C-alpha positions as CSV (number, residue, x, y, z in Angstrom):
1,X,0.1,0.0,-0.3
2,X,1.2,3.3,-1.0
3,X,2.1,5.8,2.1
4,X,3.4,9.2,2.2
5,X,6.9,9.3,2.8
6,X,7.9,10.9,6.4
7,X,9.4,14.3,7.2
8,X,9.9,15.6,10.2
9,X,8.2,19.0,9.9
10,X,4.7,19.1,8.0
11,X,3.4,22.2,9.7
12,X,2.1,24.6,7.5
13,X,2.7,27.4,10.1
14,X,5.7,29.6,9.9
15,X,8.6,29.1,12.0
16,X,8.5,30.3,15.3
17,X,11.6,32.9,14.5
18,X,10.9,36.6,15.3
19,X,11.3,38.5,11.9
20,X,12.9,42.0,11.8
21,X,10.6,43.3,9.1
22,X,7.6,42.6,11.8
23,X,8.6,45.9,13.9
24,X,7.6,48.3,11.0
25,X,4.5,46.2,9.5
26,X,3.1,45.1,12.8
27,X,4.5,47.6,15.6
28,X,6.9,44.8,17.4
29,X,9.9,44.0,19.0
30,X,11.8,40.8,20.0
31,X,11.4,40.7,23.3
32,X,15.2,40.8,25.7
33,X,14.5,37.0,26.6
34,X,14.0,36.3,22.8
35,X,10.5,34.7,23.3
36,X,7.4,36.1,21.5
37,X,7.0,39.3,20.2
38,X,6.3,42.7,22.5
39,X,4.1,45.2,20.8
40,X,5.5,48.7,21.1
41,X,1.8,50.4,21.7
42,X,0.2,48.3,24.3
43,X,3.4,46.6,26.1
44,X,1.8,43.4,26.1
45,X,3.6,40.3,24.8
46,X,2.5,38.2,21.9
47,X,3.1,34.9,23.6
48,X,3.3,33.3,19.5
49,X,5.9,33.9,17.1
50,X,4.1,33.1,14.2
51,X,3.6,35.7,11.9
52,X,-0.7,35.1,11.6
53,X,-0.8,35.5,15.5
54,X,1.3,38.6,15.7
55,X,-0.8,40.1,12.8
56,X,-4.2,39.0,14.5
57,X,-3.0,41.2,17.3
58,X,-2.4,44.4,15.2
59,X,-5.4,44.0,13.0
60,X,-7.6,43.7,16.6
61,X,-5.8,46.0,18.5
62,X,-4.0,49.1,16.8
63,X,-5.6,49.4,13.2
64,X,-5.4,53.3,14.0
65,X,-1.7,53.0,13.0
66,X,-2.7,51.6,9.5
67,X,-2.8,55.4,8.4
68,X,0.9,55.8,8.7
69,X,1.5,54.3,5.1
70,X,4.7,55.4,3.7
71,X,8.5,53.6,4.8
72,X,9.5,56.6,6.3
73,X,6.3,57.5,8.3
74,X,6.6,54.0,9.9
75,X,9.9,54.2,10.4
76,X,9.6,57.7,12.5
77,X,6.3,56.1,14.3
78,X,8.3,53.2,15.5
79,X,11.0,55.0,16.9
80,X,8.5,57.2,18.5
81,X,6.9,54.2,20.0
82,X,10.3,53.4,21.2
83,X,11.0,56.1,22.9
84,X,7.5,55.8,24.9
85,X,5.8,58.5,22.8
86,X,2.1,57.7,23.0
87,X,0.6,60.9,21.8
88,X,-0.4,59.3,18.2
89,X,-2.4,56.6,19.8
90,X,-6.3,56.7,19.5
91,X,-7.2,57.7,23.2
92,X,-10.8,55.9,23.8
93,X,-12.9,58.1,25.6
94,X,-14.5,56.5,29.2
95,X,-17.9,56.1,27.3
96,X,-15.9,53.9,24.3
97,X,-13.8,51.6,27.4
98,X,-16.9,51.1,28.8
99,X,-18.4,50.1,25.3
100,X,-15.4,47.9,24.6
101,X,-15.3,46.1,28.0
102,X,-18.9,45.2,27.9
103,X,-17.9,43.4,24.3
104,X,-15.4,41.7,25.7
105,X,-17.5,40.4,28.5
106,X,-20.2,39.4,25.9
107,X,-17.7,37.5,24.3
108,X,-16.5,35.8,27.2
109,X,-19.8,34.7,28.3
110,X,-20.6,33.4,24.7
111,X,-17.5,31.2,24.7
112,X,-18.5,30.0,28.0
113,X,-22.0,29.1,27.0
114,X,-23.5,31.1,29.1
115,X,-27.4,32.7,28.7
116,X,-27.8,35.9,28.1
117,X,-29.4,36.8,31.6
118,X,-26.4,35.8,33.1
119,X,-24.6,39.1,32.2
120,X,-26.4,40.9,34.8
121,X,-25.5,38.5,37.2
122,X,-21.7,39.3,36.5
123,X,-22.3,42.9,36.4
124,X,-23.5,42.5,39.9
125,X,-20.3,40.3,40.8
126,X,-18.3,43.1,39.9
127,X,-20.2,45.9,41.5
128,X,-19.8,43.9,44.6
129,X,-16.0,43.1,44.2
130,X,-15.3,46.9,43.4
131,X,-17.4,48.2,46.3
132,X,-15.5,46.0,48.6
133,X,-12.1,46.3,47.3
134,X,-12.0,49.4,45.2
135,X,-14.9,51.8,46.3
136,X,-13.4,54.9,44.5
137,X,-13.8,52.7,41.1
138,X,-17.6,51.6,41.2
139,X,-18.6,54.6,38.8
140,X,-16.6,52.6,35.8
141,X,-19.4,49.8,35.9
142,X,-22.5,52.2,35.1
143,X,-21.3,52.6,31.6
144,X,-21.4,48.7,31.3
145,X,-24.5,47.7,29.9
146,X,-24.9,43.7,30.2
147,X,-28.6,43.5,30.0
148,X,-29.6,40.5,28.1
149,X,-31.2,42.5,24.8
150,X,-27.5,44.6,24.5
151,X,-25.8,41.1,25.3
152,X,-27.7,39.6,22.3
153,X,-26.8,42.5,20.1
154,X,-23.1,42.4,20.7
155,X,-23.1,38.9,19.9
156,X,-24.5,39.3,16.9
157,X,-22.1,42.6,16.1
158,X,-19.1,40.5,17.0
159,X,-20.5,37.6,14.6
160,X,-20.6,40.0,12.1
161,X,-17.1,41.4,12.4
162,X,-15.5,38.2,12.3
163,X,-17.7,37.0,9.4
164,X,-16.4,40.5,7.4
165,X,-12.8,39.3,8.4
166,X,-13.2,36.0,6.9
167,X,-15.2,37.3,3.7
168,X,-12.3,39.7,3.1
169,X,-9.3,36.7,3.4
170,X,-11.5,34.6,1.2
171,X,-11.8,36.9,-1.7
172,X,-7.7,36.1,-1.6
173,X,-8.1,32.5,-1.5
174,X,-6.1,30.8,-4.4
175,X,-7.9,27.5,-3.4
176,X,-10.4,26.2,-0.8
177,X,-12.6,22.8,0.8
178,X,-15.1,22.8,3.0
179,X,-16.5,20.4,5.9
180,X,-20.0,19.5,6.1
181,X,-20.8,18.3,9.6
182,X,-24.5,17.0,9.9
183,X,-24.1,15.7,13.6
184,X,-25.2,19.5,15.3
185,X,-28.3,18.7,17.5
186,X,-29.8,21.6,19.4
187,X,-32.9,20.6,21.6
188,X,-35.5,18.8,18.7
189,X,-33.7,20.7,15.4
190,X,-30.7,19.1,13.6
191,X,-28.2,21.7,11.6
192,X,-25.5,21.5,9.3
193,X,-22.2,23.0,10.1
194,X,-20.6,23.8,7.1
195,X,-16.8,25.1,7.7
196,X,-14.4,26.2,5.3
197,X,-10.4,26.1,4.8
198,X,-9.1,28.3,2.3
199,X,-5.4,29.1,1.4
200,X,-3.7,32.5,0.7
201,X,-1.2,33.3,-1.8
202,X,1.7,32.8,0.9
203,X,0.2,29.3,1.5
204,X,-1.3,31.0,5.0
205,X,-4.4,28.2,5.7
206,X,-7.6,29.9,7.4
207,X,-10.0,27.4,8.7
208,X,-13.6,29.1,10.3
209,X,-17.2,28.8,10.1
210,X,-18.7,30.0,7.1
211,X,-22.3,29.2,7.8
212,X,-24.9,27.1,9.8
213,X,-28.2,25.4,8.0
214,X,-31.1,24.3,10.0
215,X,-31.7,20.8,8.2
216,X,-35.7,21.3,9.5
217,X,-36.0,24.1,7.1
218,X,-33.5,22.7,4.2
219,X,-34.6,19.1,4.4
220,X,-34.4,18.1,0.8
221,X,-30.8,18.0,-0.8
222,X,-31.6,21.0,-3.6
223,X,-32.3,23.3,-0.6
224,X,-29.2,22.3,1.2
225,X,-27.1,22.8,-1.7
226,X,-28.7,26.2,-2.6
227,X,-28.2,27.5,1.0
228,X,-24.4,26.2,0.6
229,X,-23.8,27.8,-2.7
230,X,-25.6,31.0,-1.6
231,X,-23.2,31.2,1.5
232,X,-19.9,30.8,-1.1
233,X,-21.6,33.3,-2.9
234,X,-21.7,35.9,-0.1
235,X,-18.3,34.9,0.8
236,X,-17.2,36.1,-2.7
237,X,-16.2,32.3,-3.6
238,X,-16.6,30.4,-6.7
239,X,-16.6,26.7,-7.2
240,X,-14.1,26.9,-9.6
241,X,-11.5,27.3,-6.6
242,X,-12.9,24.4,-4.2
243,X,-10.9,21.4,-4.2
244,X,-11.9,19.3,-1.2
245,X,-15.2,17.8,0.7
246,X,-15.1,16.8,4.1
247,X,-18.0,15.1,5.6
248,X,-19.6,12.5,7.6
249,X,-20.6,9.1,6.0
250,X,-24.4,9.9,6.8
251,X,-26.9,8.9,3.9
252,X,-27.7,12.5,3.7
253,X,-23.8,13.3,2.9
254,X,-22.7,10.3,0.7
255,X,-25.7,8.4,-0.4
256,X,-25.3,7.0,-4.1
257,X,-28.0,9.0,-5.9
258,X,-29.2,11.4,-3.5
259,X,-26.4,12.5,-1.3
260,X,-25.3,15.7,-0.9
261,X,-21.6,15.2,-2.3
262,X,-22.8,13.7,-5.4
263,X,-24.7,17.0,-6.3
264,X,-21.9,19.0,-5.4
265,X,-19.6,17.3,-7.7
266,X,-22.0,17.5,-10.7
267,X,-22.5,21.5,-9.9
268,X,-18.3,21.5,-9.3
269,X,-18.1,20.0,-13.2
270,X,-16.8,22.5,-15.6
271,X,-13.8,22.8,-17.6
272,X,-12.5,25.5,-15.2
273,X,-12.9,23.5,-12.1
274,X,-10.7,20.9,-10.4
275,X,-11.9,17.5,-9.9
276,X,-13.1,17.6,-6.2
277,X,-11.2,15.4,-3.6
278,X,-14.0,13.8,-1.1
279,X,-13.6,12.1,1.8
280,X,-15.9,10.6,4.5
281,X,-14.5,9.6,7.6
282,X,-12.4,12.7,9.1
283,X,-15.9,13.7,11.1
284,X,-16.6,12.2,14.0
285,X,-14.8,8.9,13.0
286,X,-15.2,7.5,16.4
287,X,-18.9,8.2,16.7
288,X,-20.2,7.1,13.8
289,X,-17.8,4.1,13.5
290,X,-19.0,2.6,16.9
291,X,-22.6,2.1,15.1
292,X,-20.8,-0.6,12.6
293,X,-19.0,-2.2,15.4
294,X,-21.4,-2.7,18.3
295,X,-23.1,-5.6,17.1
296,X,-25.2,-6.8,20.2
297,X,-26.2,-3.4,21.2
298,X,-23.8,-3.2,24.0
299,X,-23.9,0.7,24.3
300,X,-27.8,0.9,24.8
301,X,-27.3,-1.7,27.6
302,X,-24.6,0.6,29.2
303,X,-26.7,3.6,28.9
304,X,-29.3,1.9,31.4
305,X,-26.9,1.0,33.7
306,X,-25.0,5.0,33.9
307,X,-28.8,6.5,33.7
308,X,-29.4,4.2,37.0
309,X,-26.2,5.3,38.7
310,X,-26.5,8.8,38.2
311,X,-30.0,8.2,39.8
312,X,-29.3,6.0,42.6
313,X,-25.6,5.2,42.7
314,X,-24.7,9.1,42.6
315,X,-23.0,8.8,46.2
316,X,-21.0,5.5,45.9
317,X,-17.4,6.0,45.8
318,X,-16.3,3.2,43.5
319,X,-18.5,5.4,40.5
320,X,-17.1,8.9,41.3
321,X,-14.7,8.8,38.3
322,X,-17.4,7.9,36.2
323,X,-19.3,10.5,37.1
324,X,-16.8,12.8,37.2
325,X,-15.7,12.2,33.6
326,X,-19.1,12.6,32.4
327,X,-20.1,15.7,34.0
328,X,-16.6,17.4,32.7
329,X,-17.8,16.4,29.4
330,X,-21.5,17.6,29.3
331,X,-22.3,18.9,32.6
332,X,-24.8,17.8,35.4
333,X,-27.5,18.3,32.9
334,X,-27.5,15.6,30.2
335,X,-29.8,14.7,27.4
336,X,-30.0,11.6,25.9
337,X,-28.6,12.0,22.8
338,X,-25.2,13.7,24.7
339,X,-25.1,10.6,26.9
340,X,-25.4,8.5,23.9
341,X,-22.5,9.8,21.9
342,X,-20.3,10.4,25.1
343,X,-20.6,6.4,26.0
344,X,-19.6,5.6,22.3
345,X,-16.2,6.6,22.8
346,X,-13.5,4.6,23.8
347,X,-12.0,6.2,26.7
348,X,-15.3,5.9,28.5
349,X,-16.0,2.5,27.3
350,X,-12.8,1.5,28.6
351,X,-13.4,3.1,32.1
352,X,-16.8,1.2,32.2
353,X,-15.1,-1.8,31.5
354,X,-12.9,-1.8,34.4
355,X,-15.9,-0.9,36.6
356,X,-17.8,-3.7,35.5
357,X,-17.7,-5.9,38.6
358,X,-18.8,-3.0,40.6
359,X,-21.6,-2.4,38.3
360,X,-22.5,-5.6,38.8
361,X,-23.0,-5.3,42.0
362,X,-24.7,-2.3,42.4
363,X,-27.3,-3.7,40.0
364,X,-27.6,-6.9,42.1
365,X,-28.0,-3.9,45.2
366,X,-30.8,-2.3,43.5
367,X,-32.7,-5.3,42.3
368,X,-31.6,-4.8,38.7
369,X,-31.3,-7.2,36.0
370,X,-27.8,-8.8,35.9
371,X,-28.6,-11.4,33.0
372,X,-26.0,-9.6,30.9
373,X,-22.7,-10.6,33.1
374,X,-23.9,-14.3,32.7
375,X,-24.2,-14.1,28.7
376,X,-21.0,-15.6,27.3
377,X,-22.0,-13.5,24.0
378,X,-22.4,-10.2,24.9
379,X,-19.7,-10.3,27.3
380,X,-17.2,-11.4,24.4
381,X,-18.8,-8.6,22.3
382,X,-18.4,-6.0,25.1
383,X,-14.7,-7.0,25.4
384,X,-14.5,-6.9,21.8
385,X,-16.2,-3.7,21.5
386,X,-14.1,-1.9,24.2
387,X,-11.0,-2.9,22.4
388,X,-11.8,-2.2,18.8
389,X,-13.3,1.5,20.0
390,X,-9.8,2.3,22.0
391,X,-8.1,1.8,18.4
392,X,-10.7,4.0,16.9
393,X,-10.1,6.6,19.6
394,X,-6.4,6.6,19.0
395,X,-6.8,7.4,15.5
396,X,-9.5,9.9,16.0
397,X,-7.1,11.7,18.4
398,X,-4.4,11.3,15.9
399,X,-6.8,13.3,13.3
400,X,-7.4,16.2,15.7
401,X,-3.7,17.4,15.3
402,X,-3.9,20.2,13.1
403,X,-1.7,22.7,11.0
404,X,-0.2,19.5,9.4
405,X,-1.1,18.6,5.9
406,X,-3.4,16.1,4.5
407,X,-0.6,14.1,3.3
408,X,0.7,13.6,6.9
409,X,-3.0,13.2,8.0
410,X,-3.5,10.2,5.0
411,X,-0.5,8.5,6.4
412,X,-2.0,8.1,9.8
413,X,-4.8,6.6,7.7
414,X,-3.0,4.3,6.1
415,X,-1.0,3.3,9.4
416,X,-4.6,2.5,11.0
417,X,-5.2,0.2,7.5
418,X,-2.4,-1.7,8.5
419,X,-3.4,-1.9,12.2
420,X,-6.5,-3.4,11.1
421,X,-5.2,-5.7,8.7
422,X,-2.7,-7.0,11.6
423,X,-5.9,-7.2,13.9
424,X,-7.9,-9.6,11.4
425,X,-5.1,-12.3,11.3
426,X,-4.8,-12.1,15.0
427,X,-8.3,-12.8,15.3
428,X,-8.1,-15.3,12.5
429,X,-5.1,-17.0,14.4
430,X,-7.2,-16.7,17.7
431,X,-4.3,-14.8,18.9
432,X,-6.0,-12.1,21.6
433,X,-2.6,-10.6,22.4
434,X,-3.8,-7.0,20.5
435,X,-7.7,-7.3,22.1
436,X,-6.6,-7.1,26.0
437,X,-10.2,-6.4,27.1
438,X,-11.5,-9.2,25.5
439,X,-8.5,-11.4,26.4
440,X,-9.6,-10.7,30.1
441,X,-13.2,-11.8,29.3
442,X,-12.2,-14.9,27.4
443,X,-9.7,-16.2,30.3
444,X,-12.5,-15.2,32.8
445,X,-15.1,-17.4,31.1
446,X,-12.6,-20.0,30.7
447,X,-12.4,-20.2,34.2
448,X,-16.3,-20.1,34.6
449,X,-16.8,-22.7,32.0
450,X,-14.3,-25.3,32.1
451,X,-16.1,-27.8,29.9
452,X,-16.6,-25.5,27.2
453,X,-14.0,-26.0,24.7
454,X,-15.7,-23.1,22.5
455,X,-15.7,-19.7,24.3
456,X,-16.5,-17.1,21.2
457,X,-16.4,-17.2,17.6
458,X,-13.5,-15.8,16.0
459,X,-15.7,-15.4,12.5
460,X,-18.0,-13.1,14.3
461,X,-15.3,-10.7,14.8
462,X,-13.4,-10.9,11.8
463,X,-16.6,-10.0,9.6
464,X,-16.9,-7.0,12.0
465,X,-12.9,-5.8,11.1
466,X,-13.5,-6.6,7.4
467,X,-16.4,-4.2,7.3
468,X,-14.5,-1.9,9.1
469,X,-11.7,-2.3,6.6
470,X,-13.8,-1.6,3.7
471,X,-15.7,1.3,5.4
472,X,-12.2,2.9,5.4
473,X,-11.3,2.0,2.2
474,X,-14.4,3.9,0.8
475,X,-14.1,6.7,3.1
476,X,-10.5,7.7,1.8
477,X,-10.7,6.2,-1.9
478,X,-10.2,10.0,-3.6
479,X,-7.3,10.6,-1.4
480,X,-5.7,7.3,-2.9
481,X,-6.2,8.7,-6.1
482,X,-4.0,11.9,-5.9
483,X,-1.3,10.3,-3.6
484,X,1.1,11.3,-6.4
485,X,0.3,14.9,-5.8
486,X,0.7,14.4,-1.8
487,X,4.1,12.6,-2.7
488,X,5.3,15.1,-4.7
489,X,4.2,18.0,-2.4
490,X,5.6,16.2,0.7
491,X,9.0,15.5,-1.2
492,X,9.7,17.4,-4.4
493,X,13.3,16.6,-4.5
494,X,13.0,13.2,-4.1
495,X,10.2,12.7,-6.1
496,X,11.4,10.8,-9.7
497,X,10.1,12.8,-12.2
498,X,9.5,10.3,-14.6
499,X,6.4,9.0,-12.2
500,X,5.2,12.4,-11.9
501,X,2.4,13.8,-14.5
502,X,3.9,14.7,-17.8
503,X,2.8,18.4,-17.2
504,X,5.2,18.9,-14.1
505,X,8.3,16.8,-14.9
506,X,9.9,19.9,-16.8
507,X,9.0,22.0,-13.9
508,X,10.1,19.4,-11.3
509,X,13.7,18.9,-13.0
510,X,14.1,22.3,-12.9
511,X,13.2,22.5,-9.1
512,X,15.5,19.7,-8.2
513,X,18.4,21.0,-10.1
514,X,18.1,24.3,-8.2
515,X,20.9,24.4,-5.5
516,X,19.5,27.4,-3.7
517,X,16.0,26.0,-3.2
518,X,17.5,22.3,-2.2
519,X,19.1,24.6,0.8
520,X,15.7,26.4,1.4
521,X,13.4,23.0,1.6
522,X,16.2,21.4,4.0
523,X,16.1,24.4,6.4
524,X,12.5,25.4,5.9
525,X,8.9,23.8,6.8
526,X,6.9,23.2,3.5
527,X,4.6,26.2,4.2
528,X,7.6,28.7,4.2
529,X,9.6,26.8,1.2
530,X,6.1,26.7,-1.4
531,X,5.4,30.4,0.2
532,X,8.8,31.5,-1.1
533,X,8.7,29.3,-4.2
534,X,8.2,31.4,-7.6
535,X,4.5,31.2,-8.9
536,X,5.8,32.5,-12.2
537,X,8.8,29.9,-12.2
538,X,6.6,27.0,-11.1
539,X,3.2,27.8,-11.8
540,X,2.3,23.9,-11.8
541,X,4.0,23.1,-9.1
542,X,2.7,26.4,-6.6
543,X,-1.0,25.1,-8.0
544,X,-0.3,21.8,-6.4
545,X,0.8,23.2,-3.5
546,X,-2.4,25.0,-2.9
547,X,-4.8,22.4,-3.7
548,X,-2.9,20.3,-1.2
549,X,-2.6,22.6,1.5
550,X,-6.6,23.8,1.2
551,X,-7.6,20.1,1.8
552,X,-8.6,19.4,5.4
553,X,-5.8,18.0,7.4
554,X,-7.9,17.3,10.8
555,X,-11.1,17.7,12.6
556,X,-9.9,19.5,14.8
557,X,-12.5,22.7,14.1
558,X,-15.7,20.6,13.8
559,X,-14.7,18.6,17.2
560,X,-14.5,22.2,18.6
561,X,-18.1,22.8,17.8
562,X,-19.2,19.8,19.1
563,X,-17.8,19.8,22.2
564,X,-19.2,23.3,22.8
565,X,-22.2,22.1,21.6
566,X,-21.9,19.0,24.2
567,X,-21.0,20.9,27.1
568,X,-23.3,23.9,27.0
569,X,-26.7,21.9,25.3
570,X,-28.9,23.3,28.5
571,X,-28.1,26.9,27.4
572,X,-28.3,26.3,23.3
573,X,-31.5,24.6,23.9
574,X,-33.1,27.9,25.1
575,X,-35.1,29.7,22.5
576,X,-32.4,31.1,19.7
577,X,-32.4,32.3,16.5
578,X,-30.5,30.4,13.8
579,X,-28.6,33.7,13.4
580,X,-27.8,33.9,17.4
581,X,-26.6,30.1,17.0
582,X,-24.4,30.5,14.3
583,X,-22.8,33.9,16.0
584,X,-22.0,31.5,19.2
585,X,-20.6,28.6,17.0
586,X,-18.4,31.4,15.4
587,X,-17.5,33.1,18.9
588,X,-16.4,29.3,20.0
589,X,-14.6,27.7,17.2
590,X,-12.5,31.1,15.2
591,X,-8.9,31.7,15.4
592,X,-9.7,35.3,14.8
593,X,-10.1,38.5,17.2
594,X,-12.8,40.6,17.0
595,X,-11.4,44.0,15.4
596,X,-12.5,46.1,18.9
597,X,-12.2,49.6,17.4
598,X,-14.6,48.6,14.8
599,X,-16.8,47.5,16.9
600,X,-16.8,50.6,19.5
601,X,-16.8,53.0,16.7
602,X,-19.9,51.4,15.0
603,X,-21.7,51.3,18.5
604,X,-21.0,55.4,19.1
605,X,-22.3,55.6,15.4
606,X,-25.7,53.9,16.1
């Protein structure tokens, strides 16, 4: 099986080194200790030395200084700031400071999933604190309004500001991909979260929420298509620049004749479009795969146990680790769907497996049925499920590692497929070395049923592993179609030109003969190398770089949204418009900072 050749540094991000040109561009200097970037305006330390983090701080906090455009003006400005001259700074009035503080608090409430009405409570807490600690400063709270209506309006304003930044950057995307997540259930409604990953001219990657679509109102695939195309049009993006689609593997997404993916691919077919690369296993891999490997409805039974423990065994010391883990995931209030999703995680099943003896004793003490603990088939299925889900947890966690290119992510998928083949062979040989939980169950059953020669049927579990192998092959088959592009992108200097497409051979030969570029490739990461590669001299290779870099390389942003939904499902289940829900998801998942000065001016002008 082809696998992407390894390379130590696959990050898209720039090297973590301060660059002298940032001083004039972003008004920062390298601090004496050499870590991060020190802002000359606010004297705050930007902990990261990635250019995009430094730039975001500048754009969000000090956009006022963009009026100084010329090189001489910027140099003079830097010199004055170095000497501590802040006379040019945009001085905020007390009212503007109060507005900015209110906006920051509203954003914080949204990040923590708190309800609109809790702003007043925060205001009261601050008032009590100031009265006791700084009584002379209580008056600063007079201009900070955190009433429910104002909080709602400010969250929408922040969303609009972030969306505007995204759209401005999207217009410069050389290529982009979409991730479609239809597993967001809020109260009784189902939403499709549409995420975008775009690549700018300098190979800078941007991942963000594009829009959310209420599936109750857009039930048909045609309606979904129209809503997505409308969102792309609003962002100034055309299908000609779309490279990839990442989805869940539900029928709504990948149905052969009626799935959304087939519709979008058909829409994107034109002489000017790239062939859209689709892979469906990235999103919620652990959750959705659990439905395929849970061959005896194990999780439904365990769910009943956990509900009973939460109601009748909450004070038992042996279950505190389980209850603590549950509350850390979704709080004290939990609905059936969140509980089901939590139980479908390998980490949770492993914990419950370790408590199986205690759970059996508890069920006996409350008079509940324990028939499953004497069922050989059920116990074997339970042990097998724990082991398989633990392996799925491992690959799912590996796919959460962001800021790597799709080639590295695909390598992890290939490694996992090799692991499945190994598990298949071992099960055929009745070798349970790689099945620790299953092995424990089998050993216990052998002690209990000494006369029984056949404790379990290996064929039963070989079929499950085989089905999982076929699923992975189907989910990621498109990545195999572009394996040459992935390999060429990862290792342009070791890729043999005769194996490259005819259109790129001349450029590749020219590239491999360039000593200066070879030296750059050795010392820079791939993002830096391709950012500096001349698009005029190597247009085809540069195009391949844009395409590969735009493919989603992790499920991190989708998991961030899903975790936010799970933790705050009670708050989000309150009456909210789709517009407010989209604002909350955007604030929770974006890496951009709002441009506070713009928001303050908007408040003052209104």
